[in-house]
C-alpha positions as CSV (number, residue, x, y, z in Angstrom):
1,M,103.2,85.5,143.6
2,S,101.8,85.2,140.1
3,Q,98.5,86.6,139.2
4,L,96.4,85.5,136.2
5,L,95.0,88.2,134.1
6,N,91.4,87.9,133.0
7,P,91.0,90.3,130.0
8,P,87.6,91.2,128.7
9,A,86.2,89.3,125.8
10,P,86.9,90.8,122.4
11,P,84.1,92.7,120.7
12,E,81.8,90.6,118.5
13,S,82.5,91.0,114.8
14,R,79.8,92.7,112.9
15,K,78.3,91.2,109.7
16,T,78.2,94.6,108.0
17,M,81.1,96.9,107.3
18,K,81.0,100.7,107.9
19,P,81.4,102.5,104.6
20,R,84.9,104.0,104.3
21,I,87.3,105.5,101.9
22,E,90.8,104.0,101.5
23,L,93.3,106.5,100.1
24,I,95.9,105.2,97.6
25,G,99.0,107.0,98.9
26,T,99.2,110.7,97.9
27,T,98.0,110.0,94.4
28,G,94.6,111.8,94.6
29,Y,92.8,108.4,94.1
30,A,90.9,106.4,96.6
31,I,88.7,103.3,96.9
32,R,85.3,103.8,98.5
33,I,84.1,100.6,100.2
34,Q,80.3,100.4,100.8
35,E,78.4,98.4,103.4
36,D,77.5,95.7,100.9
37,K,81.3,95.2,100.2
38,S,81.0,96.8,96.7
39,G,83.4,99.6,95.9
40,Q,84.2,102.5,93.7
41,L,87.5,103.8,92.4
42,I,87.3,107.6,92.8
43,E,89.5,110.5,91.9
44,L,89.6,113.2,94.5
45,H,89.5,116.9,93.6
46,A,89.6,120.1,95.7
47,D,85.9,120.7,94.8
48,G,84.6,117.1,94.9
49,E,85.2,113.7,93.4
50,E,84.8,111.8,90.2
51,V,83.8,108.1,90.1
52,L,86.1,106.3,87.7
53,A,84.9,102.7,88.1
54,D,82.4,100.6,90.0
55,I,83.6,97.4,91.7
56,P,80.7,95.0,92.1
57,D,81.8,92.9,95.1
58,L,85.3,93.2,96.7
59,A,84.7,90.0,98.6
60,D,84.8,88.0,95.3
61,I,88.2,89.5,94.3
62,P,91.2,87.5,95.6
63,E,93.6,89.4,97.9
64,S,96.5,88.7,95.5
65,T,94.6,90.5,92.7
66,L,93.9,93.5,94.9
67,D,97.6,93.7,95.9
68,N,98.6,93.4,92.2
69,F,96.2,96.2,91.3
70,A,97.5,98.5,94.0
71,Y,101.1,97.8,93.0
72,S,100.4,98.4,89.3
73,L,98.5,101.6,90.0
74,N,101.3,103.0,92.2
75,D,103.8,102.0,89.6
76,A,101.9,103.7,86.8
77,L,101.6,106.8,88.8
78,G,105.3,106.9,89.6
79,N,105.0,106.2,93.3
80,M,107.5,103.3,93.2
81,R,111.1,103.7,94.2
């Protein structure tokens, strides 16, 4: 006897994003993503942080450019094998 499953509906997607910080490996650098989809490149320290660059709108940057940036940053910091 087979039984059809009736899963609940997925949650509705929200128009706004929660602010978050995405670490870039173990480099001590991170990207802070704001609710308005802007961002900041930050350097993390034991006693705080330093903003290195503001990114006006991450939604306008193609994904391939972000991937290339992450690859280049990790390569420059010696995190590539």
